[in-house]
C-alpha positions in Angstrom: -18.3 77.8 -56.3 -15.8 78.8 -58.9 -12.0 78.7 -59.5 -9.1 76.3 -60.0 -6.9 75.4 -57.0 -3.5 73.7 -56.9 -3.2 71.6 -53.7 -0.2 69.9 -52.2 -0.3 67.1 -49.7 2.7 66.0 -47.7 1.8 65.1 -44.1 3.7 61.8 -44.0 4.9 59.4 -46.7 2.8 60.6 -49.7 3.9 63.7 -51.6 1.0 64.5 -53.9 -0.2 67.6 -55.9 -3.4 68.1 -57.7 -5.5 70.6 -59.7 -9.3 70.7 -58.9 -12.2 72.9 -60.0 -15.8 72.8 -58.9 -16.5 69.9 -61.3 -13.8 67.4 -60.8 -10.1 66.5 -60.2 -8.3 67.9 -63.3 -4.9 66.3 -62.7 -2.9 64.7 -59.9 0.7 63.6 -59.5 2.0 61.5 -56.6 5.4 60.3 -55.5 5.5 58.1 -52.4 8.3 57.7 -49.9 8.9 54.0 -49.2 11.2 53.2 -46.3 13.8 50.5 -47.0 12.9 48.8 -43.6 10.5 49.5 -40.8 8.2 52.5 -40.6 8.3 56.1 -41.7 11.3 58.1 -40.5 10.3 61.8 -40.4 13.6 63.2 -41.5 14.0 60.8 -44.4 10.4 61.4 -45.5 11.0 65.1 -45.5 14.2 64.7 -47.5 12.2 62.7 -50.0 9.6 65.5 -50.3 12.3 68.1 -50.7 14.0 66.0 -53.4 10.8 65.4 -55.4 8.7 68.5 -54.8 9.8 70.3 -57.9 9.4 67.2 -60.0 5.9 66.5 -58.8 4.7 70.1 -59.1 6.4 70.5 -62.5 4.8 67.4 -63.8 1.4 68.6 -62.5 1.8 71.9 -64.3 2.6 70.0 -67.5 -0.5 67.8 -67.0 -2.6 70.9 -66.3 -1.4 72.5 -69.5 -2.4 69.5 -71.5 -5.9 69.9 -70.1 -6.1 73.7 -70.7 -4.9 75.0 -67.4 -2.3 77.7 -67.7 -0.6 79.4 -64.8 -2.8 82.4 -65.2 -5.8 80.3 -64.5 -4.7 79.1 -61.1 -6.8 80.9 -58.5 -5.2 79.7 -55.3 -2.6 77.4 -53.6 -3.5 75.1 -50.8 -1.3 72.9 -48.6 -1.6 70.4 -45.8 -0.9 72.6 -42.7 -1.4 69.7 -40.3 -1.7 67.4 -38.5 1.3 65.4 -39.6 5.1 65.0 -39.3 6.6 68.4 -38.7 9.5 68.1 -41.1 7.3 66.9 -43.9 4.8 69.7 -43.3 7.5 72.4 -43.4 8.8 71.1 -46.7 5.4 71.2 -48.4 4.5 74.6 -46.8 7.7 76.1 -48.2 6.7 74.9 -51.7 3.2 76.2 -51.4 4.4 79.7 -50.2 6.8 79.9 -53.1 4.0 79.1 -55.6 1.6 81.6 -53.9 4.1 84.4 -54.1 5.3 83.6 -57.6 1.8 83.4 -59.0 0.4 86.1 -56.8 -2.6 84.1 -55.7 -4.1 83.4 -52.3 -2.8 80.7 -49.9 -5.0 78.3 -48.0 -3.7 76.2 -45.0 -5.8 73.0 -45.0 -6.5 70.7 -42.1 -5.6 67.3 -43.4 -8.4 65.5 -41.4 -11.1 67.7 -42.7 -9.8 67.3 -46.2 -10.5 63.6 -46.0 -14.1 64.4 -44.9 -14.8 67.0 -47.5 -13.5 64.9 -50.5 -15.7 62.1 -49.2 -18.7 64.4 -49.2 -17.8 65.6 -52.7 -17.3 62.2 -54.2 -20.2 60.4 -52.5 -23.9 61.3 -52.0 -23.1 62.0 -48.2 -24.2 65.4 -47.1 -24.3 65.5 -43.3 -22.6 62.3 -42.1 -21.0 61.0 -39.0 -17.5 60.3 -40.3 -15.2 57.5 -39.1 -11.8 58.8 -40.0 -9.1 56.1 -39.6 -5.6 56.5 -41.0 -2.0 55.9 -39.7 -1.8 58.4 -37.0 -5.5 59.5 -36.7 -8.6 57.6 -35.5 -11.6 59.9 -34.9 -15.4 59.9 -35.1 -16.6 63.4 -36.2 -19.7 65.2 -37.3 -20.6 68.7 -38.2 -22.5 70.8 -35.6 -22.8 74.6 -35.2 -19.9 75.8 -37.2 -17.3 73.1 -36.5 -16.6 69.5 -37.0 -17.0 68.1 -33.5 -14.9 65.1 -32.3 -17.3 62.6 -30.7 -14.6 60.0 -30.0 -10.9 59.4 -30.8 -7.9 57.3 -29.9 -6.2 58.1 -26.6 -2.8 56.8 -27.8 -1.9 55.7 -31.3 -4.0 55.6 -34.5 -5.5 52.4 -35.8 -3.2 52.4 -38.9 -0.1 52.9 -36.7 -1.3 50.0 -34.5 -1.6 47.7 -37.4 1.8 48.8 -38.8 3.4 48.3 -35.3 2.1 44.8 -35.1 3.1 44.1 -38.7 6.7 45.1 -38.0 6.8 42.7 -35.0 5.5 40.0 -37.3 8.2 40.9 -39.9 5.6 42.0 -42.5 6.7 44.8 -44.9 5.4 48.4 -44.6 2.5 49.2 -44.9 1.2 46.4 -42.8 -2.5 46.9 -43.1 -3.1 45.3 -46.5 -0.9 42.3 -45.6 -2.8 41.8 -42.3 -6.1 41.9 -44.2 -5.0 39.2 -46.6 -3.7 36.9 -43.9 -6.9 37.4 -41.8 -8.9 35.8 -44.6 -7.0 32.5 -44.0 -7.7 32.4 -40.2 -9.5 29.5 -38.5 -9.8 30.7 -34.9 -10.5 33.9 -33.0 -8.1 34.7 -30.1 -9.4 36.9 -27.3 -7.8 40.4 -27.5 -8.1 43.5 -25.3 -11.2 45.5 -26.3 -10.6 49.0 -25.0 -13.4 51.5 -25.4 -13.5 54.2 -22.7 -16.7 56.1 -23.0 -16.5 57.3 -26.6 -12.7 57.0 -26.8 -10.4 54.2 -27.9 -7.0 52.7 -27.2 -5.0 50.6 -29.6 -1.5 50.3 -28.1 -2.4 47.5 -25.7 -4.2 45.6 -28.5 -1.1 45.8 -30.7 1.1 44.5 -27.9 -1.3 41.7 -27.1 -1.3 40.7 -30.8 2.5 40.6 -30.9 2.5 38.4 -27.7 -0.1 36.1 -29.2 2.3 35.2 -32.0 4.1 32.9 -29.6 1.1 30.6 -29.3 -1.1 31.1 -32.3 -0.8 31.2 -36.1 -0.1 34.5 -37.8 -3.3 34.2 -39.7 -5.4 33.8 -36.5 -3.7 36.7 -34.8 -4.2 39.0 -37.8 -7.9 38.0 -37.9 -8.4 38.5 -34.2 -6.6 41.9 -34.3 -8.8 43.1 -37.1 -12.1 41.9 -35.6 -11.4 43.4 -32.3 -10.1 46.8 -33.5 -12.8 47.2 -36.1 -15.5 46.2 -33.6 -14.3 49.0 -31.4 -14.4 51.7 -34.0 -17.8 50.5 -35.3 -19.2 50.7 -31.7 -18.1 54.3 -31.2 -19.4 55.2 -34.7 -22.8 53.7 -34.0 -23.1 55.5 -30.7 -22.2 58.8 -32.3 -24.9 58.1 -35.0 -27.5 57.6 -32.3 -26.4 60.6 -30.3 -26.4 63.0 -33.2 -29.6 61.7 -34.8 -27.9 61.7 -38.2 -28.6 59.0 -40.8 -25.4 58.8 -42.8 -22.0 57.3 -42.1 -18.9 58.2 -44.1 -15.7 56.2 -44.0 -12.5 58.2 -44.6 -8.8 57.6 -44.4 -6.3 55.0 -45.6 -7.4 52.2 -43.2 -10.9 52.6 -44.8 -9.6 50.6 -47.8 -9.9 47.5 -45.7 -12.9 45.5 -47.0 -13.7 43.9 -43.7 -14.0 47.2 -41.9 -16.4 48.4 -44.7 -18.4 45.2 -44.3 -18.8 45.7 -40.6 -19.9 49.4 -41.0 -22.3 48.5 -43.7 -24.0 45.9 -41.5 -24.2 48.4 -38.6 -25.8 51.0 -40.9 -28.3 48.6 -42.4 -29.4 47.6 -38.8 -29.9 51.2 -37.9 -31.5 52.2 -41.2 -28.6 54.6 -42.1 -26.8 55.2 -45.3 -23.2 54.1 -45.6 -20.8 55.8 -48.0 -17.2 55.3 -49.0 -15.4 57.3 -51.8 -13.4 55.4 -54.4 -10.1 54.0 -53.2 -7.8 56.7 -54.7 -9.5 59.3 -52.4 -9.1 57.2 -49.2 -5.3 57.5 -48.7 -3.5 60.8 -48.5 -3.8 62.6 -51.8 -3.4 66.1 -53.3 -6.9 66.2 -54.6 -8.4 66.4 -51.2 -6.1 69.2 -50.2 -6.9 71.1 -53.4 -10.7 70.6 -53.0 -10.9 71.8 -49.4 -8.6 74.7 -50.5 -11.2 75.5 -53.2 -14.0 75.5 -50.6 -12.0 77.7 -48.3 -11.1 80.1 -51.2 -14.7 80.5 -52.1 -15.7 81.3 -48.5 -12.8 83.9 -48.0 -10.8 81.6 -45.7 -7.2 82.4 -46.8 -4.0 83.1 -44.9 -1.0 85.3 -45.4 2.4 83.9 -46.0 3.5 85.4 -42.7 0.8 83.4 -40.9 1.2 80.1 -42.8 3.2 78.3 -40.1 2.5 74.5 -39.9 0.8 72.8 -37.0 1.8 69.1 -36.5 -1.0 68.9 -33.9 -3.7 70.7 -35.9 -7.0 69.5 -34.5 -10.0 69.3 -36.8 -12.4 70.6 -34.1 -10.3 73.8 -33.9 -11.2 74.9 -37.4 -14.0 77.4 -38.1 -15.9 75.8 -40.9 -16.7 78.7 -43.2 -17.8 76.7 -46.2 -20.8 74.9 -44.7 -24.4 76.2 -45.1 -25.5 76.6 -41.5 -29.2 76.2 -42.3 -29.0 72.6 -43.3 -25.5 71.4 -42.4 -24.5 71.0 -46.0 -21.7 72.6 -48.0 -22.4 74.5 -51.2 -21.1 71.6 -53.3 
């Protein structure tokens, strides 16, 4: 695998651009949209990305030059094509198209969910894992099989991260709510029964978030945060364990911003130890949305001939990971040429 790719991430609140090659992340620059109150507003997040895109990319090019990367050494441009907020995706795609045309290099439209998985495989010893991917809008259990990443279970309504943030807003906690809920949960004394909704291999979090809000009228914030976490995390660990048993794989990879939660990691580690499976988590900077993961999957796609024309580079806010033909995996053993 050869080449240097510039990747741009901008599915929601993080605007991030990075250079990667086959060895490592060369440079990365990030500018985050922080809402003054409440959650992310798509129009305001897109305006943030439009305002700071030239700054972020310009700074990245400067950082690249300091490390010996000239414009002539850039072999491709990749961007987050979806899933995500439509207005944000369109802003980032416009920047990526302009770079591709000005540098006369190939363009790669990256599935954001798969980028989380592939950077996890790159930055941990995981090779053919069952992946629990939990972020703001996405909650899925995936594994590679016969040319695609298959979804073995997913949320039927809102993602786990959004459920945590929704409850946090009702409890008047600042965005993002997940880290604050994690800290408050450590001070809890009691577990409060909460709706545990696993339907086959799928999950539902909206009722849990509502029940947690209602519980604030009769229980301490600390106890509610703890109970919310324990219930939600038990649900995703259960589905991950059943996917592990069904596929016969022996590795679990945790991906996505919610994966920074140490209690979730602890529960998954216990499950894996009980099953004799390996548990992997990349370092924290690769858990949330980042330009490096978009650049790295773009590099994999470039090396496997998976590029798109500017005319066909439309964004897809509902871009499903199981719709992607995985051209970069070695079919013989399920491992990428990493």
